[in-house]
C-alpha positions in Angstrom: 0.0 0.0 0.0 2.8 2.4 0.9 4.6 1.7 -2.4 1.4 2.2 -4.3 0.9 5.6 -2.6 4.4 6.6 -3.2 4.1 5.7 -6.9 0.9 7.7 -7.2 2.6 10.6 -5.5 5.5 10.4 -7.9 3.2 10.3 -10.9 1.2 13.2 -9.6 4.4 15.2 -9.0 5.6 14.5 -12.5 2.3 15.7 -13.9 2.4 18.9 -11.9 6.0 19.5 -13.0 5.0 19.0 -16.7 2.1 21.4 -16.3 4.3 24.0 -14.7 6.9 23.6 -17.4 4.2 24.1 -20.1 2.9 27.2 -18.4 6.5 28.6 -18.1 7.0 28.0 -21.9 3.7 29.8 -22.7 4.7 32.7 -20.4 8.1 33.0 -22.0 6.5 33.0 -25.5 4.0 35.6 -24.4 6.8 37.9 -23.3 9.4 37.1 -26.0 7.1 37.3 -29.0 6.1 41.0 -28.6 9.7 41.8 -27.9 10.8 40.0 -31.1 8.2 41.9 -33.1 9.4 45.2 -31.6 13.0 44.5 -32.5 12.3 43.3 -36.0 9.9 46.1 -36.9 12.3 48.7 -35.4 15.0 47.7 -37.8 12.8 47.4 -40.9 12.2 50.1 -43.5 8.6 51.2 -44.2 8.8 49.5 -47.6 9.3 46.2 -45.9 6.1 46.4 -43.9 3.5 44.0 -45.3 0.0 42.9 -44.1 0.7 39.2 -44.2 1.9 37.4 -41.1 5.0 35.9 -42.7 6.2 39.3 -43.9 5.6 40.8 -40.5 7.6 38.0 -38.8 10.5 38.0 -41.3 13.9 39.5 -40.5 14.7 42.9 -42.1 16.5 42.8 -45.4 19.2 45.0 -44.0 19.8 45.8 -40.4 19.9 49.6 -40.2 19.9 52.1 -37.4 18.3 54.8 -39.6 14.9 54.4 -37.8 16.6 55.0 -34.4 18.3 58.2 -35.6 15.1 59.6 -37.1 13.1 58.6 -34.0 15.5 60.5 -31.8 15.1 63.6 -34.0 11.3 63.4 -34.0 11.0 62.9 -30.2 13.8 65.4 -29.4 15.2 62.4 -27.6 17.8 63.9 -25.3 15.5 66.6 -24.0 12.6 64.2 -23.5 15.0 61.7 -21.9 16.2 64.3 -19.5 12.7 65.2 -18.4 11.8 61.5 -17.9 15.0 60.8 -15.9 14.4 64.0 -13.7 10.8 63.1 -13.0 11.5 59.4 -12.3 14.7 60.0 -10.3 13.3 62.6 -8.0 10.0 60.7 -7.5 11.8 57.5 -6.6 14.1 59.2 -4.0 11.2 61.1 -2.4 9.0 58.0 -2.3 11.7 55.8 -0.7 12.5 58.4 2.0 8.9 59.5 2.9 7.0 56.3 2.3 9.5 54.2 4.2 9.2 56.6 7.2 5.4 56.6 7.0 5.3 52.8 6.7 7.6 52.4 9.7 5.5 54.7 11.9 2.2 53.1 10.9 3.6 49.5 10.8 5.0 49.8 14.3 2.0 51.6 15.9 -1.1 50.3 14.0 -1.4 47.2 16.3 -1.2 49.3 19.4 -3.1 52.5 18.6 -6.4 52.6 16.8 -5.5 56.0 15.2 -2.7 54.5 13.2 -4.8 51.5 12.2 -7.4 53.9 10.8 -4.7 55.9 9.1 -3.4 52.8 7.4 -6.9 51.9 6.1 -7.4 55.4 4.9 -4.2 55.4 3.0 -4.8 52.0 1.5 -8.2 53.1 0.3 -6.5 55.5 -2.1 -5.5 52.5 -4.2 -9.2 52.1 -5.2 -9.7 55.6 -6.5 -9.2 55.7 -10.3 -7.2 58.5 -11.8 -10.1 59.4 -14.2 -12.1 60.6 -11.2 -9.4 62.9 -10.0 -8.1 64.1 -13.3 -10.2 67.2 -13.9 -10.0 68.5 -10.3 -6.2 68.0 -10.3 -5.8 69.9 -13.5 -7.7 72.8 -12.1 -6.0 72.8 -8.7 -2.5 72.5 -10.1 -3.2 75.4 -12.5 -4.5 77.6 -9.6 -1.5 76.8 -7.4 0.9 77.5 -10.2 2.4 74.0 -10.2 1.2 72.7 -13.6 4.8 71.7 -14.3 7.3 69.1 -13.5 7.2 70.0 -9.8 3.4 69.4 -9.7 3.7 66.1 -11.5 6.3 64.9 -8.9 4.0 65.9 -6.1 1.2 64.0 -7.6 3.3 60.9 -8.2 4.4 60.9 -4.5 0.8 61.1 -3.4 -0.4 58.5 -6.0 2.2 55.9 -5.0 1.9 56.4 -1.3 -0.9 53.8 -0.7 0.9 50.9 -2.4 4.3 51.8 -1.0 3.1 52.3 2.6 1.4 48.9 2.4 4.6 47.2 1.2 6.8 48.9 3.8 4.3 48.1 6.6 4.1 44.5 5.6 7.9 44.2 5.3 8.4 45.4 8.9 7.1 42.1 10.1 10.5 40.7 8.9 12.4 43.1 11.1 12.1 42.2 14.8 10.9 44.8 17.3 13.8 43.7 19.4 16.0 46.0 17.2 13.9 49.0 18.2 14.0 48.0 21.9 17.8 47.4 21.8 18.3 50.8 20.2 16.1 52.5 22.8 18.1 50.8 25.6 21.3 52.3 24.0 19.8 55.8 24.2 18.7 56.2 20.5 15.5 58.0 19.8 12.8 57.0 17.2 14.5 59.2 14.5 17.9 57.7 15.1 16.5 54.2 15.3 14.8 54.5 12.0 17.6 56.1 9.9 20.5 54.2 11.4 19.0 50.7 12.0 15.6 50.1 10.4 16.2 52.1 7.1 19.4 50.2 6.2 17.7 46.8 6.9 14.9 47.6 4.5 17.1 47.6 1.4 15.2 44.8 -0.3 11.9 46.7 0.0 13.7 49.9 -1.0 14.7 48.1 -4.2 11.2 46.8 -4.8 9.5 50.1 -4.2 12.1 51.9 -6.4 11.5 49.5 -9.3 7.7 49.7 -9.1 7.7 53.4 -8.7 10.3 54.0 -11.5 8.4 51.8 -13.9 5.1 53.4 -13.2 6.5 56.9 -13.5 8.6 56.2 -16.6 5.7 54.7 -18.5 3.0 57.1 -17.4 1.4 59.2 -20.1 -1.8 60.5 -18.7 -0.5 62.6 -15.7 2.2 64.6 -17.7 -0.3 64.9 -20.6 -3.0 66.6 -18.5 -0.8 68.5 -16.2 2.1 69.7 -18.4 0.2 70.1 -21.6 1.7 72.9 -23.7 4.7 73.5 -21.4 7.4 72.1 -23.8 8.5 69.7 -21.0 7.6 66.4 -22.8 8.6 63.1 -21.3 9.5 60.2 -23.6 6.0 58.7 -23.5 4.5 62.1 -24.5 7.0 62.6 -27.2 6.2 59.2 -28.6 2.7 60.3 -29.3 4.1 62.1 -32.3 4.2 58.8 -34.2 0.4 58.4 -33.9 -1.5 60.7 -36.3 -5.1 61.0 -37.5 -4.1 59.1 -40.6 -2.0 56.3 -39.2 1.0 55.2 -37.1 4.6 55.0 -38.2 5.4 51.7 -36.5 9.0 51.6 -37.6 9.9 54.8 -35.9 7.6 54.2 -33.0 9.1 50.7 -32.2 12.6 52.1 -32.5 11.7 54.8 -30.0 10.2 52.2 -27.7 13.4 50.3 -27.7 15.4 53.4 -26.9 13.0 54.3 -24.0 13.3 50.7 -22.7 17.0 50.7 -22.2 17.3 53.1 -19.2 14.6 51.5 -17.1 15.9 48.1 -18.0 19.3 49.0 -16.7 17.8 50.4 -13.5 15.8 47.2 -13.0 18.9 45.0 -13.5 20.8 47.1 -10.9 18.0 46.9 -8.3 17.3 43.2 -9.0 20.4 42.3 -7.1 19.0 43.8 -4.0 15.6 42.1 -4.5 17.2 38.6 -5.0 19.8 38.9 -2.2 17.6 41.0 0.1 17.2 39.1 3.3 17.7 40.5 6.7 20.7 38.4 7.8 22.0 38.7 11.3 19.7 41.5 12.3 19.6 40.2 15.9 22.7 38.7 17.3 
């Protein structure tokens, strides 16, 4: 009987492994196929674009960077890239500093005081408010306050990403023992010193996670800069890429070349932060 059960378990385990393997292959194809199409079309000339599937999947007749050079001219690439890097970089730094502090305060106090528990629920509820509901009031308010510019967009990003980031930081605090705070208090450290010198360094994995999520959302966002900075000549890369879409059609060759150029900076940032996410474990926090 035991051998029969063990055989059944082995067969069931093999079946599960095969299903997982098939799902992984499907997932890889789902990701790689659009990327392949983007690369192929970016290097093709407009004359090589055909309506049949075989022609769309075929390699370019000659690999040329002409589309990339023209796309950089159309989008004013370096100016748009500078705006995107400025918005993304400042937003990420402010979010990591402020949201980690708020997450620490709420995470440590919410189980003891009802006020912090209600504050946590109030902040998290912001995740369920769609941007379309806030769009028109925000446009009017930013214009009245004179911050319908990059500064105003950064402020909005910091507010928009607060619910998710505070939830992540508060949840991650469960991996950091309260004994660290108590030991710091015994040594004479205040709450401010405890956070910046002990807790903040131990939250590196979550800093990397928050930085990646915030950077990707900021970098790819179109709607907020479009409605806030419209007509200010402060285009980000996603806004500049709208030039490829006209009333009469879309220049896919230039558009896909521009998408690849815009992908590189955020991809490099993700690779750098990925090391912290993978290796991010609080080792030897309490000795």
